[in-house]
C-alpha positions in Angstrom: -0.1 0.0 -0.1 1.0 3.4 -1.0 0.9 6.5 1.6 1.0 9.9 1.2 -0.2 12.6 -0.9 -0.7 11.7 -5.0 2.3 12.8 -6.8 2.0 16.0 -8.5 1.0 15.7 -11.9 2.5 18.9 -13.0 -0.8 20.7 -14.4 -0.8 24.7 -13.3 -2.4 24.8 -9.9 -1.8 26.5 -6.6 -1.3 25.3 -2.9 -3.6 25.4 -0.2 -2.4 25.5 3.1 -5.4 23.2 4.8 -4.7 25.2 8.6 -5.1 28.6 7.6 -5.8 29.2 3.9 -2.7 30.6 2.6 -2.2 30.2 -0.7 1.0 29.3 -2.6 0.7 30.7 -6.3 4.0 30.2 -7.7 2.8 26.5 -9.4 4.5 22.8 -9.0 8.0 23.8 -10.7 8.3 25.9 -7.4 6.8 23.9 -5.2 9.0 20.8 -6.3 12.0 23.0 -5.5 10.9 23.5 -1.9 12.7 21.5 0.8 10.5 19.2 2.5 10.9 21.1 5.4 9.3 24.3 4.1 6.8 26.3 6.8 3.7 27.9 5.7 4.8 31.4 6.2 1.5 33.0 8.4 1.1 29.4 10.5 4.4 27.1 10.4 2.2 24.3 9.0 4.6 21.7 7.5 4.3 21.5 3.5 2.6 18.1 4.0 -0.3 19.8 5.1 -0.9 22.2 1.9 -3.3 20.6 -0.5 -3.3 20.9 -4.5 -6.0 22.9 -5.9 -6.9 23.9 -9.3 -5.6 27.6 -10.7 -7.1 30.4 -9.6 -9.9 28.4 -7.8 -13.3 29.0 -7.5 -12.7 32.5 -10.0 -10.5 34.1 -7.6 -13.2 33.9 -4.4 -12.3 32.1 -1.6 -11.5 28.8 -1.4 -13.2 27.0 1.8 -10.5 25.7 4.0 -11.8 22.4 6.2 -9.5 22.9 9.6 -8.4 19.4 10.7 -5.7 17.8 11.7 -5.9 14.3 9.7 
């Protein structure tokens, strides 16, 4: 069984922090270059707490953030 998030497909997208809603908008190539110990600038959440969302989700409207620890 394989654990962890699926590998990035390379399609354009943003990365949303599940804890505070911060959005990393520089794209998959820049995201892949970040170190594994990258932390969310506003809240300090680790890189694995980010979720890939379509670029410009909901036409720039606020993306709903589900606050959870798992």
